[in-house]
Residue frames as a rotation matrix with the C-alpha (Angstrom) as fourth column:
MET 1
0.158 0.971 0.180 33.55
0.405 -0.230 0.885 170.91
0.900 -0.067 -0.430 125.97
HIS 2
-0.494 -0.349 0.796 33.41
-0.456 -0.676 -0.579 173.35
0.740 -0.649 0.175 128.86
ALA 3
-0.669 0.121 -0.733 32.74
0.506 0.798 -0.329 171.86
0.545 -0.591 -0.595 132.27
LYS 4
-0.944 0.284 0.169 30.65
-0.326 -0.715 -0.619 174.71
-0.055 -0.639 0.767 133.66
GLN 5
-0.517 0.837 -0.177 27.18
0.718 0.537 0.443 173.68
0.466 0.102 -0.879 134.80
GLU 6
-0.272 0.505 0.819 24.36
-0.275 -0.857 0.436 176.05
0.922 -0.107 0.372 135.65
ASN 7
0.633 0.620 0.464 23.35
-0.544 -0.070 0.836 176.40
0.551 -0.782 0.293 139.30
ARG 8
0.599 -0.511 -0.617 26.52
0.678 0.733 0.052 174.69
0.425 -0.449 0.786 140.50
PRO 9
0.974 -0.201 -0.103 28.31
-0.102 -0.798 0.594 176.77
-0.201 -0.569 -0.798 143.14
CYS 10
0.438 -0.898 -0.046 31.90
-0.384 -0.140 -0.913 177.75
0.813 0.417 -0.406 142.56
LYS 11
0.850 -0.255 -0.461 34.39
0.513 0.595 0.618 175.85
0.117 -0.762 0.637 144.70
PHE 12
0.558 -0.717 0.418 37.44
-0.431 -0.681 -0.592 177.39
0.709 0.150 -0.689 146.30
VAL 13
0.672 -0.487 -0.558 40.58
0.704 0.655 0.275 176.26
0.231 -0.578 0.783 148.06
SER 14
0.837 -0.472 0.276 43.34
-0.514 -0.852 0.102 178.06
0.187 -0.227 -0.956 149.94
PHE 15
0.463 -0.788 -0.406 47.05
0.560 0.615 -0.556 177.37
0.687 0.030 0.726 150.33
SER 16
0.827 -0.225 0.515 48.96
-0.511 -0.682 0.523 178.26
0.233 -0.696 -0.680 153.49
GLY 17
0.736 -0.616 -0.282 52.34
0.662 0.741 0.109 177.48
0.142 -0.267 0.953 154.99
ILE 18
0.419 -0.675 -0.607 55.65
0.244 -0.560 0.791 178.93
-0.875 -0.480 -0.070 156.08
ASP 19
0.637 -0.267 -0.723 57.73
-0.711 -0.568 -0.416 180.81
-0.300 0.779 -0.551 153.52
GLY 20
-0.399 -0.823 -0.405 59.48
-0.916 0.376 0.139 178.34
0.038 0.426 -0.904 151.23
ALA 21
-0.249 0.367 0.896 56.97
-0.383 0.813 -0.439 175.53
-0.890 -0.453 -0.062 151.79
GLY 22
-0.923 -0.167 0.348 56.24
0.233 0.478 0.847 175.28
-0.307 0.863 -0.402 148.06
LYS 23
-0.081 0.977 -0.196 52.88
0.269 -0.168 -0.948 177.03
-0.960 -0.129 -0.249 147.83
SER 24
0.042 0.082 -0.996 53.58
-0.755 -0.651 -0.085 178.75
-0.655 0.755 0.035 144.52
THR 25
-0.849 -0.425 -0.315 54.62
-0.528 0.641 0.557 175.48
-0.035 0.639 -0.769 142.90
GLN 26
-0.778 0.593 0.209 51.52
0.496 0.783 -0.376 173.62
-0.386 -0.189 -0.903 144.05
ILE 27
0.054 0.806 -0.590 49.19
-0.004 -0.590 -0.807 176.47
-0.999 0.046 -0.028 143.13
ALA 28
-0.260 -0.227 -0.938 50.65
-0.874 -0.358 0.329 176.69
-0.410 0.906 -0.106 139.63
ASN 29
-0.988 -0.134 -0.082 50.28
-0.155 0.904 0.398 172.94
0.021 0.406 -0.914 139.10
LEU 30
-0.487 0.872 0.055 46.70
0.577 0.368 -0.729 172.81
-0.656 -0.324 -0.682 140.37
ARG 31
0.060 0.510 -0.858 45.70
-0.320 -0.804 -0.500 175.85
-0.945 0.305 0.115 138.35
THR 32
-0.532 -0.357 -0.768 47.19
-0.826 0.020 0.563 174.49
-0.186 0.934 -0.305 135.13
THR 33
-0.985 0.145 0.098 45.65
0.155 0.983 0.098 171.04
-0.082 0.112 -0.990 135.60
LEU 34
-0.237 0.958 -0.159 42.18
0.463 -0.032 -0.886 172.42
-0.854 -0.284 -0.436 136.26
GLN 35
0.066 0.220 -0.973 42.39
-0.616 -0.758 -0.213 174.76
-0.785 0.614 0.085 133.28
ASP 36
-0.797 -0.407 -0.447 43.58
-0.603 0.479 0.638 171.95
-0.046 0.778 -0.627 131.04
ALA 37
-0.812 0.561 0.160 40.48
0.508 0.815 -0.279 170.02
-0.287 -0.146 -0.947 132.16
GLY 38
-0.475 0.630 0.614 38.28
0.551 -0.332 0.766 172.84
0.687 0.702 -0.190 130.86
LEU 39
0.349 0.595 -0.724 37.49
0.937 -0.225 0.266 174.56
-0.005 -0.772 -0.636 134.15
ARG 40
0.339 -0.178 0.924 37.55
0.148 -0.959 -0.240 178.32
0.929 0.218 -0.299 134.61
VAL 41
0.242 -0.404 -0.882 39.99
0.957 0.249 0.148 179.08
0.160 -0.880 0.447 137.41
LEU 42
0.637 -0.036 0.770 40.41
-0.050 -0.999 -0.005 182.37
0.769 -0.035 -0.638 139.27
LEU 43
-0.103 -0.758 -0.644 43.49
0.846 0.273 -0.458 183.05
0.523 -0.592 0.613 141.41
VAL 44
0.835 0.302 0.461 43.14
-0.014 -0.825 0.566 185.35
0.550 -0.478 -0.684 144.43
THR 45
-0.141 -0.954 -0.264 46.47
0.593 0.132 -0.794 186.46
0.792 -0.269 0.548 145.88
PHE 46
0.430 0.441 -0.788 46.13
0.901 -0.161 0.402 187.56
0.050 -0.883 -0.467 149.48
TRP 47
-0.289 -0.615 -0.733 48.76
0.658 -0.684 0.315 190.27
-0.696 -0.391 0.602 149.46
ASP 48
-0.972 -0.145 0.186 47.79
0.236 -0.575 0.784 191.73
-0.007 0.805 0.593 146.07
ASP 49
-0.513 0.847 0.139 44.00
0.156 -0.067 0.986 191.31
0.844 0.527 -0.098 146.17
VAL 50
0.388 0.717 -0.580 43.06
0.649 0.234 0.724 191.33
0.654 -0.657 -0.375 149.86
ALA 51
-0.101 -0.502 -0.859 45.57
0.981 -0.194 -0.002 193.00
-0.166 -0.843 0.512 152.21
ARG 52
0.768 0.408 0.493 45.02
0.464 -0.886 0.010 196.68
0.441 0.222 -0.870 152.94
LEU 53
0.904 -0.424 0.049 47.41
-0.387 -0.767 0.511 199.52
-0.179 -0.481 -0.858 153.86
LYS 54
0.804 -0.578 0.139 50.19
0.595 0.779 -0.200 197.69
0.008 0.243 0.970 152.07
ARG 55
0.333 -0.717 0.612 52.40
0.201 -0.580 -0.789 200.71
0.921 0.386 -0.049 151.56
ILE 56
0.443 -0.117 0.889 52.37
-0.801 -0.496 0.334 201.49
0.402 -0.860 -0.313 155.27
ARG 57
0.918 -0.046 0.393 53.05
-0.185 0.828 0.529 197.88
-0.350 -0.559 0.752 156.19
GLU 58
0.657 -0.719 0.227 55.95
0.669 0.417 -0.616 197.56
0.348 0.557 0.754 153.79
GLY 59
0.281 -0.546 0.789 57.40
-0.136 -0.837 -0.531 200.87
0.950 0.041 -0.310 154.91
ALA 60
0.735 0.043 0.677 57.23
-0.672 -0.090 0.735 199.90
0.093 -0.995 -0.037 158.58
GLY 61
0.897 -0.390 0.207 59.27
0.325 0.900 0.290 196.77
-0.299 -0.193 0.934 158.08
HIS 62
0.369 -0.788 0.494 61.90
0.765 -0.044 -0.642 198.63
0.528 0.614 0.586 156.08
THR 63
0.099 -0.299 0.949 62.05
-0.108 -0.951 -0.288 201.96
0.989 -0.074 -0.126 157.89
LEU 64
0.606 0.233 0.761 61.19
-0.726 -0.229 0.648 201.15
0.326 -0.945 0.030 161.50
PHE 65
0.809 -0.190 0.556 62.88
-0.229 0.770 0.596 197.76
-0.541 -0.610 0.579 161.76
ASN 66
0.000 -0.887 -0.461 65.66
-0.882 -0.218 0.419 198.07
-0.472 0.406 -0.782 159.13
GLY 67
0.131 0.128 0.983 64.40
0.135 0.980 -0.145 195.07
-0.982 0.151 0.111 157.22
ASP 68
-0.884 -0.464 -0.065 65.12
-0.044 -0.056 0.997 194.25
-0.466 0.884 0.029 153.59
LYS 69
0.137 0.909 -0.393 62.56
-0.720 -0.181 -0.670 194.61
-0.680 0.375 0.630 150.83
GLY 70
-0.132 -0.131 -0.983 61.75
-0.951 0.297 0.089 192.16
0.281 0.946 -0.164 148.06
VAL 71
0.903 0.421 0.086 61.73
-0.430 0.893 0.135 188.38
-0.020 -0.158 0.987 147.77
GLY 72
0.063 -0.941 0.334 64.68
-0.792 0.157 0.590 186.30
-0.608 -0.301 -0.735 148.81
SER 73
0.853 0.087 -0.515 66.24
-0.417 0.706 -0.572 183.62
0.314 0.703 0.638 146.61
PRO 74
0.840 -0.538 -0.071 69.01
0.498 0.712 0.495 181.05
-0.215 -0.451 0.866 147.23
ASP 75
-0.006 -0.904 0.427 71.54
0.950 -0.139 -0.281 183.21
0.313 0.403 0.860 145.38
LYS 76
-0.580 -0.144 0.802 70.31
0.018 -0.986 -0.164 186.45
0.814 -0.080 0.575 146.95
PRO 77
-0.140 0.526 -0.839 69.13
0.925 0.371 0.078 185.95
0.352 -0.765 -0.538 150.56
ILE 78
-0.275 0.118 0.954 67.49
-0.157 -0.985 0.076 188.84
0.949 -0.129 0.289 152.38
ASN 79
-0.773 0.030 -0.634 66.53
0.617 0.272 -0.738 189.60
0.150 -0.962 -0.229 155.96
ARG 80
-0.173 0.811 0.558 62.96
0.138 -0.541 0.829 190.80
0.975 0.221 -0.018 156.29
ARG 81
-0.938 -0.026 -0.345 61.67
0.345 -0.123 -0.930 192.46
-0.018 -0.992 0.125 159.46
ASP 82
-0.509 0.843 0.175 57.89
-0.627 -0.503 0.595 192.47
0.589 0.194 0.784 159.55
LYS 83
0.543 0.818 -0.187 55.83
-0.469 0.481 0.741 189.50
0.696 -0.315 0.645 160.71
ASN 84
0.221 -0.531 -0.818 58.82
0.618 0.725 -0.304 188.17
0.754 -0.438 0.489 162.64
VAL 85
-0.786 -0.331 0.523 58.75
-0.162 -0.705 -0.690 191.27
0.597 -0.627 0.501 164.89
ARG 86
-0.078 0.780 -0.621 56.69
0.517 0.564 0.644 190.03
0.853 -0.271 -0.447 167.83
SER 87
-0.975 -0.221 -0.035 56.74
0.155 -0.553 -0.818 192.92
0.161 -0.803 0.573 170.30
TRP 88
-0.414 0.883 -0.220 53.47
0.767 0.208 -0.607 193.67
-0.491 -0.420 -0.763 172.07
PRO 89
-0.225 0.373 -0.900 52.93
-0.308 -0.904 -0.298 197.02
-0.924 0.210 0.319 170.28
MET 90
-0.758 -0.087 -0.647 53.20
-0.653 0.125 0.747 195.26
0.016 0.988 -0.151 166.91
SER 91
-0.877 0.477 -0.053 50.82
0.480 0.876 -0.054 192.56
0.021 -0.073 -0.997 168.13
VAL 92
-0.217 0.811 -0.543 48.22
0.365 -0.448 -0.816 195.22
-0.905 -0.375 -0.199 168.92
VAL 93
-0.356 0.019 -0.934 48.70
-0.716 -0.649 0.260 196.80
-0.601 0.761 0.244 165.49
ARG 94
-0.970 -0.057 -0.235 48.26
-0.200 0.733 0.651 193.40
0.135 0.678 -0.722 163.86
LEU 95
-0.586 0.810 0.009 44.90
0.593 0.437 -0.677 192.89
-0.552 -0.391 -0.736 165.54
GLY 96
0.089 0.616 -0.783 43.60
-0.181 -0.763 -0.621 195.99
-0.979 0.197 0.044 163.79
LEU 97
-0.454 -0.355 -0.817 45.19
-0.838 -0.140 0.527 195.23
-0.302 0.924 -0.233 160.45
TYR 98
-0.999 0.032 0.032 43.99
0.040 0.958 0.285 191.65
-0.021 0.286 -0.958 160.41
PHE 99
-0.268 0.958 -0.096 40.43
0.430 0.030 -0.902 192.70
-0.862 -0.284 -0.420 161.21
VAL 100
0.113 0.245 -0.963 40.49
-0.644 -0.720 -0.259 195.05
-0.757 0.649 0.077 158.21
ASP 101
-0.722 -0.460 -0.516 41.95
-0.691 0.450 0.565 192.28
-0.028 0.765 -0.643 156.06
ALA 102
-0.815 0.474 0.333 39.24
0.339 0.856 -0.391 189.86
-0.470 -0.206 -0.858 157.21
ILE 103
0.178 0.893 -0.413 36.53
0.030 -0.425 -0.905 192.24
-0.984 0.149 -0.103 156.02
SER 104
-0.033 -0.294 -0.955 38.40
-0.910 -0.387 0.151 192.75
-0.414 0.874 -0.255 152.75
LEU 105
-0.936 -0.349 0.046 38.78
-0.314 0.886 0.342 188.98
-0.160 0.306 -0.938 152.37
ARG 106
-0.382 0.882 0.277 35.07
0.377 0.423 -0.824 188.43
-0.844 -0.211 -0.494 152.88
ILE 107
0.421 0.524 -0.740 34.31
-0.395 -0.629 -0.670 190.92
-0.817 0.574 -0.057 150.11
ALA 108
-0.298 -0.656 -0.694 37.01
-0.922 0.010 0.386 189.60
-0.246 0.755 -0.608 147.75
ILE 109
-0.944 -0.040 0.327 35.93
-0.008 0.995 0.100 185.97
-0.329 0.092 -0.940 148.09
GLY 110
-0.027 0.999 0.038 32.27
0.261 0.044 -0.964 186.86
-0.965 -0.016 -0.262 147.68
LYS 111
0.359 0.085 -0.930 33.13
-0.728 -0.597 -0.336 188.67
-0.584 0.797 -0.152 144.44
ALA 112
-0.649 -0.698 -0.301 35.30
-0.743 0.500 0.445 185.78
-0.160 0.513 -0.844 143.24
LEU 113
-0.766 0.391 0.510 32.58
0.231 0.908 -0.350 183.21
-0.600 -0.150 -0.786 143.89
ARG 114
0.350 0.927 -0.137 30.15
0.229 -0.227 -0.947 185.30
-0.908 0.300 -0.292 141.82
SER 115
-0.207 -0.578 -0.789 32.61
-0.577 -0.579 0.576 185.81
-0.790 0.575 -0.214 138.97
GLY 116
0.709 0.480 -0.517 31.46
-0.702 0.404 -0.587 182.84
-0.073 0.779 0.623 136.92
ALA 117
-0.355 -0.896 -0.268 34.60
-0.860 0.426 -0.283 180.84
0.367 0.130 -0.921 137.69
ASP 118
0.498 0.428 -0.754 34.35
-0.159 0.900 0.407 177.12
0.853 -0.083 0.516 138.38
PHE 119
0.527 -0.485 -0.698 37.20
0.817 0.516 0.258 177.13
0.235 -0.706 0.668 140.86
VAL 120
0.744 -0.327 0.583 38.87
-0.363 -0.930 -0.058 179.81
0.561 -0.168 -0.811 142.99
ILE 121
0.346 -0.731 -0.588 42.39
0.803 0.555 -0.218 179.30
0.486 -0.397 0.779 144.32
CYS 122
0.951 -0.019 0.308 43.59
-0.170 -0.866 0.469 181.51
0.258 -0.499 -0.827 147.17
ASP 123
0.113 -0.982 -0.152 47.32
0.455 0.187 -0.871 182.08
0.883 0.029 0.468 147.46
ARG 124
-0.937 -0.299 -0.179 47.52
0.247 -0.207 -0.947 182.41
0.246 -0.932 0.268 151.26
TYR 125
0.093 0.995 0.022 44.53
0.449 -0.062 0.892 183.07
0.889 -0.073 -0.452 153.45
ILE 126
0.544 0.172 0.821 43.60
-0.534 -0.683 0.498 184.62
0.647 -0.710 -0.280 156.79
TYR 127
0.948 -0.221 -0.231 45.34
0.317 0.747 0.584 181.64
0.044 -0.627 0.778 158.42
ASP 128
0.172 -0.968 0.183 48.70
0.833 0.043 -0.551 183.00
0.526 0.247 0.814 157.31
GLU 129
-0.135 -0.152 0.979 48.07
-0.282 -0.941 -0.185 186.16
0.950 -0.301 0.085 159.31
LEU 130
0.750 0.524 0.405 46.54
-0.526 0.101 0.844 184.51
0.401 -0.846 0.351 162.35
ALA 131
0.729 -0.547 -0.411 49.60
0.595 0.804 -0.016 182.25
0.339 -0.233 0.911 162.62
ASN 132
-0.191 -0.828 0.527 51.63
0.308 -0.560 -0.769 185.39
0.932 0.016 0.362 163.37
LEU 133
0.361 0.404 0.841 49.83
-0.650 -0.537 0.537 185.86
0.668 -0.741 0.068 166.68
ASN 134
-0.787 -0.561 0.256 50.87
-0.552 0.454 -0.699 184.43
0.276 -0.692 -0.667 170.03
LEU 135
0.006 0.889 -0.458 48.34
-0.476 0.406 0.781 181.61
0.880 0.214 0.425 170.09
ARG 136
-0.542 -0.184 -0.820 49.36
0.597 0.603 -0.530 180.57
0.592 -0.776 -0.217 173.60
ASN 137
-0.978 0.209 -0.025 47.49
-0.149 -0.770 -0.620 183.66
-0.148 -0.603 0.784 174.75
SER 138
-0.486 0.858 0.165 43.79
0.718 0.499 -0.485 183.10
-0.499 -0.117 -0.859 175.49
ALA 139
0.159 0.521 -0.839 42.85
-0.096 -0.837 -0.538 186.55
-0.983 0.166 -0.083 174.15
ALA 140
-0.554 -0.438 -0.708 44.61
-0.742 -0.126 0.659 185.77
-0.377 0.890 -0.255 170.87
ARG 141
-0.950 0.245 0.194 42.74
0.291 0.920 0.264 182.48
-0.113 0.307 -0.945 170.59
GLY 142
-0.077 0.962 -0.262 39.46
0.566 -0.174 -0.805 184.31
-0.820 -0.210 -0.532 171.16
TYR 143
-0.038 -0.040 -0.998 40.42
-0.573 -0.818 0.055 186.76
-0.819 0.574 0.008 168.44
VAL 144
-0.929 -0.332 -0.167 41.07
-0.334 0.551 0.764 183.85
-0.161 0.766 -0.623 166.06
ARG 145
-0.592 0.775 0.220 37.58
0.704 0.630 -0.328 182.47
-0.393 -0.039 -0.919 166.72
LEU 146
0.186 0.641 -0.744 36.10
0.096 -0.766 -0.636 185.88
-0.978 0.047 -0.204 165.95
MET 147
-0.394 -0.427 -0.814 38.01
-0.732 -0.389 0.559 186.14
-0.555 0.816 -0.159 162.68
MET 148
-0.988 -0.002 0.154 36.84
0.076 0.862 0.501 182.70
-0.134 0.507 -0.852 161.63
ARG 149
-0.149 0.989 -0.022 33.25
0.697 0.089 -0.712 183.88
-0.702 -0.121 -0.702 161.99
LEU 150
0.194 0.173 -0.966 33.92
-0.298 -0.927 -0.226 186.80
-0.934 0.332 -0.129 159.67
VAL 151
-0.431 -0.494 -0.755 35.57
-0.852 -0.052 0.521 185.02
-0.297 0.868 -0.398 156.75
PRO 152
0.692 0.642 -0.329 34.18
-0.719 0.655 -0.234 182.30
0.065 0.399 0.915 154.48
ARG 153
0.113 -0.640 0.760 35.75
-0.416 0.664 0.621 178.88
-0.902 -0.386 -0.192 154.97
PRO 154
-0.370 -0.310 -0.876 37.38
-0.929 0.144 0.341 177.37
0.020 0.940 -0.341 151.88
ASP 155
0.746 0.600 -0.290 36.05
-0.618 0.786 0.037 174.04
0.250 0.152 0.956 150.65
VAL 156
0.687 -0.639 -0.347 39.59
0.689 0.724 0.030 172.76
0.232 -0.260 0.937 151.12
SER 157
0.831 -0.514 0.211 42.25
-0.552 -0.808 0.208 174.61
0.064 -0.289 -0.955 153.13
TYR 158
0.668 -0.671 -0.322 45.68
0.467 0.715 -0.521 173.21
0.580 0.198 0.790 152.32
PHE 159
0.766 -0.620 0.174 48.51
-0.562 -0.513 0.649 173.64
-0.313 -0.594 -0.741 154.78
LEU 160
0.696 -0.617 -0.368 51.79
0.022 0.529 -0.848 172.69
0.718 0.582 0.382 153.13
ASP 161
0.903 -0.420 0.091 53.98
-0.085 0.034 0.996 171.53
-0.421 -0.907 -0.005 155.98
ALA 162
0.678 -0.735 -0.008 57.73
0.026 0.035 -0.999 171.83
0.735 0.677 0.043 155.48
ASP 163
0.362 -0.706 -0.608 61.02
0.929 0.225 0.293 171.34
-0.070 -0.672 0.738 157.23
PRO 164
0.894 0.051 -0.445 62.15
0.109 -0.988 0.106 174.88
-0.434 -0.143 -0.889 158.16
VAL 165
-0.079 -0.993 -0.088 65.74
-0.035 -0.085 0.996 174.19
-0.996 0.082 -0.028 157.09
ALA 166
-0.499 -0.058 0.865 64.66
0.787 0.387 0.480 173.05
-0.363 0.920 -0.147 153.61
ALA 167
0.577 0.792 0.202 62.12
0.813 -0.532 -0.236 175.89
-0.080 0.300 -0.951 153.36
ARG 168
0.672 -0.372 -0.641 64.73
-0.072 -0.894 0.443 178.53
-0.737 -0.251 -0.627 154.17
ALA 169
-0.422 -0.846 0.325 67.12
0.267 0.227 0.937 177.04
-0.866 0.482 0.130 151.62
ARG 170
-0.215 0.437 0.873 64.45
0.976 0.115 0.183 177.58
-0.021 0.892 -0.451 148.96
LYS 171
0.381 0.444 0.811 63.38
0.434 -0.860 0.268 181.03
0.817 0.250 -0.520 150.14
PRO 172
-0.256 -0.598 -0.759 65.88
0.953 -0.025 -0.302 182.71
0.162 -0.801 0.576 152.50
GLU 173
-0.040 0.331 0.943 63.95
0.166 -0.928 0.333 185.70
0.985 0.170 -0.018 153.84
TYR 174
0.643 0.341 0.685 63.51
-0.602 -0.327 0.728 185.07
0.473 -0.881 -0.005 157.57
PRO 175
-0.389 -0.821 0.418 65.81
-0.908 0.264 -0.326 183.66
0.157 -0.506 -0.848 160.27
LEU 176
-0.522 0.118 -0.845 65.64
-0.116 0.971 0.208 179.93
0.845 0.207 -0.493 160.79
ASP 177
-0.942 0.170 -0.288 64.54
0.323 0.245 -0.914 180.25
-0.085 -0.954 -0.286 164.41
PHE 178
-0.537 0.796 -0.282 61.52
-0.665 -0.604 -0.439 182.28
-0.520 -0.048 0.853 163.29
LEU 179
-0.300 0.424 -0.855 60.56
-0.763 0.431 0.481 179.62
0.572 0.797 0.195 160.73
TYR 180
-0.769 0.023 -0.639 60.50
0.321 0.878 -0.355 177.02
0.553 -0.478 -0.682 163.51
ILE 181
-0.827 0.493 -0.269 58.31
0.063 -0.394 -0.917 179.32
-0.558 -0.776 0.295 165.61
SER 182
-0.443 0.662 -0.605 56.08
-0.877 -0.461 0.137 180.02
-0.188 0.591 0.785 162.61
ARG 183
-0.514 0.227 -0.827 55.62
-0.328 0.839 0.434 176.33
0.792 0.495 -0.357 161.80
ALA 184
-0.856 0.188 -0.482 54.69
0.504 0.510 -0.697 175.56
0.115 -0.840 -0.531 165.41
SER 185
-0.705 0.614 -0.355 52.19
-0.302 -0.713 -0.633 178.43
-0.642 -0.339 0.688 165.36
TYR 186
-0.426 0.535 -0.730 50.57
-0.835 0.077 0.545 177.09
0.347 0.841 0.414 162.20
LEU 187
-0.632 0.149 -0.760 50.18
0.152 0.986 0.067 173.65
0.760 -0.073 -0.646 163.78
THR 188
-0.851 0.359 -0.384 48.59
0.362 -0.127 -0.923 175.23
-0.380 -0.925 -0.022 166.86
LEU 189
-0.571 0.643 -0.510 46.22
-0.710 -0.699 -0.087 177.18
-0.412 0.313 0.856 164.62
ILE 190
-0.561 0.325 -0.761 45.24
-0.476 0.626 0.618 174.02
0.677 0.709 -0.196 162.77
GLU 191
-0.745 0.270 -0.610 44.19
0.589 0.696 -0.411 172.42
0.313 -0.666 -0.677 166.04
LEU 192
-0.788 0.403 -0.465 42.31
0.102 -0.659 -0.745 175.56
-0.607 -0.635 0.478 167.05
VAL 193
-0.378 0.661 -0.649 40.24
-0.825 -0.558 -0.088 176.15
-0.420 0.502 0.756 163.91
GLY 194
-0.183 0.283 0.941 39.98
0.083 0.959 -0.272 172.61
-0.980 0.028 -0.199 162.54
GLY 195
0.708 0.648 0.279 39.09
0.248 0.142 -0.958 171.56
-0.661 0.748 -0.060 159.00
ILE 196
0.459 -0.633 -0.623 42.52
-0.843 -0.533 -0.079 172.21
-0.282 0.561 -0.778 157.49
THR 197
0.993 -0.108 0.046 44.08
0.117 0.905 -0.410 169.61
0.003 0.413 0.911 155.19
VAL 198
0.440 -0.898 0.005 47.74
-0.591 -0.285 0.755 169.07
-0.676 -0.335 -0.656 156.07
ILE 199
0.905 -0.329 -0.269 50.11
-0.063 0.523 -0.850 168.02
0.421 0.786 0.453 153.29
PRO 200
0.783 -0.622 -0.025 53.15
0.137 0.134 0.982 166.64
-0.607 -0.771 0.190 155.14
PRO 201
0.157 -0.809 -0.567 56.71
-0.805 -0.437 0.401 167.27
-0.572 0.393 -0.720 153.94
MET 202
0.345 -0.048 0.937 57.32
0.401 0.910 -0.102 165.19
-0.849 0.411 0.333 150.81
SER 203
-0.707 -0.620 0.340 58.61
0.542 -0.166 0.824 165.46
-0.455 0.767 0.453 147.28
ILE 204
-0.689 0.432 -0.583 57.02
-0.553 -0.833 0.036 167.99
-0.469 0.347 0.812 144.94
LYS 205
-0.660 0.429 -0.617 55.43
-0.445 0.439 0.781 165.26
0.606 0.790 -0.099 142.81
ASN 206
-0.637 0.432 -0.638 53.96
0.667 0.724 -0.175 163.43
0.387 -0.537 -0.750 145.79
ALA 207
-0.684 0.390 -0.617 52.61
0.241 -0.676 -0.696 166.69
-0.689 -0.624 0.368 147.16
GLU 208
-0.729 0.416 -0.544 51.03
-0.685 -0.465 0.561 167.40
-0.020 0.781 0.624 143.76
ARG 209
-0.638 0.494 -0.590 49.26
0.112 0.818 0.565 164.04
0.762 0.295 -0.577 143.92
GLN 210
-0.621 0.395 -0.677 47.95
0.772 0.158 -0.615 164.76
-0.136 -0.905 -0.403 147.41
VAL 211
-0.708 0.343 -0.617 46.71
-0.219 -0.938 -0.269 168.22
-0.671 -0.055 0.739 146.44
MET 212
-0.685 0.437 -0.583 45.05
-0.650 -0.006 0.760 166.87
0.328 0.899 0.289 143.29
HIS 213
-0.752 0.404 -0.520 43.47
0.466 0.885 0.014 164.02
0.466 -0.232 -0.854 145.21
HIS 214
-0.541 0.550 -0.637 41.61
0.585 -0.299 -0.754 166.40
-0.605 -0.780 -0.160 147.50
ALA 215
-0.636 0.298 -0.712 40.70
-0.548 -0.823 0.146 168.74
-0.543 0.483 0.687 144.64
LEU 216
-0.780 0.334 -0.529 39.30
-0.323 0.508 0.798 165.88
0.535 0.794 -0.288 142.60
ARG 217
-0.656 0.563 -0.502 37.23
0.748 0.570 -0.340 164.67
0.095 -0.599 -0.795 145.55
LEU 218
-0.555 0.424 -0.716 35.88
0.110 -0.815 -0.568 168.18
-0.825 -0.394 0.406 145.89
LEU 219
-0.660 0.281 -0.696 34.92
-0.743 -0.382 0.550 168.35
-0.111 0.880 0.461 142.23
SER 220
-0.798 0.341 -0.498 33.43
0.076 0.876 0.477 164.86
0.598 0.343 -0.724 142.27
SER 221
-0.737 0.531 -0.419 31.26
0.553 0.116 -0.825 165.76
-0.389 -0.840 -0.379 145.24
GLU 222
-0.266 0.637 -0.723 29.47
-0.399 -0.756 -0.520 168.22
-0.878 0.150 0.455 142.97
ARG 223
0.379 0.445 0.811 29.06
0.398 0.713 -0.577 165.64
-0.835 0.542 0.093 140.21
ILE 224
0.532 -0.346 -0.773 31.48
-0.796 -0.515 -0.318 167.25
-0.288 0.784 -0.549 137.85
GLN 225
0.278 -0.365 0.889 32.28
0.063 0.930 0.363 163.89
-0.959 -0.045 0.281 136.38
SER 226
0.935 0.250 0.251 32.36
0.225 0.129 -0.966 163.12
-0.273 0.960 0.064 132.66
GLN 227
0.648 -0.691 0.321 35.18
0.453 0.012 -0.891 164.57
0.612 0.723 0.320 130.62
SER 228
0.430 -0.496 0.754 36.62
-0.609 -0.776 -0.164 166.94
0.667 -0.389 -0.636 133.23
ALA 229
0.648 -0.152 0.746 37.01
-0.634 0.436 0.639 164.25
-0.422 -0.887 0.186 135.88
GLU 230
0.865 -0.336 0.373 38.57
0.453 0.842 -0.293 161.90
-0.216 0.422 0.880 133.34
ASN 231
0.585 -0.656 0.477 41.00
0.124 -0.508 -0.852 164.59
0.802 0.558 -0.216 132.29
LEU 232
0.470 -0.371 0.801 41.99
-0.835 -0.481 0.267 165.28
0.286 -0.794 -0.536 135.89
VAL 233
0.783 -0.164 0.599 42.64
-0.183 0.860 0.476 161.60
-0.594 -0.483 0.644 136.59
GLY 234
0.795 -0.485 0.365 44.75
0.571 0.393 -0.721 161.41
0.207 0.781 0.589 133.46
GLU 235
0.480 -0.624 0.617 46.78
-0.312 -0.778 -0.545 164.43
0.820 0.069 -0.568 134.54
GLY 236
0.565 -0.236 0.790 47.40
-0.814 -0.004 0.581 162.90
-0.134 -0.972 -0.194 137.98
């Protein structure tokens, strides 16, 4: 029996974290478990469905900064040059790009929540862009507060924390020193915006349990009990 109930708002969650933190694995597990429980799940991928001017952004990293294209893997590491370029001209450019993305995100999430889905999962969110800013700067922190007024807040925002060394071993795309900087920036952002659920570094299975725990609490808060809730508990 399908779990959809009339007049019940769609719920949505987002996943953020440094590259190699395990977001894709956790998203795939949550999506499959919810679908197996009879819920209609919609996946929104930030880069594919939200980000704008992608061709220009990709070209800049490759042409201007001599960075590699594609996705790195343990047997084929690459060296990207995009978000890890932190010069002040690039920071100014990012402010404009991220504002455009925030507007796009607002529209995309609004459409997703009206799609008839029970659950929307966001693969990365505005947090993953804001963490690229110098959050020690007061102007940057003010910009973050502005962005948070523009975008809808997920019902649960997961931040998958990870050891940078282990993360780079899984997905070797950026220098290790940048991953340490990126992780510290995420943690600063979490303190700044609040309301983000941190999943500490742990095994994949334990992380799956933590993610499912929060998702189940979210579903239960809307009284989606009965068969769907029982199915979710069984899967966990």
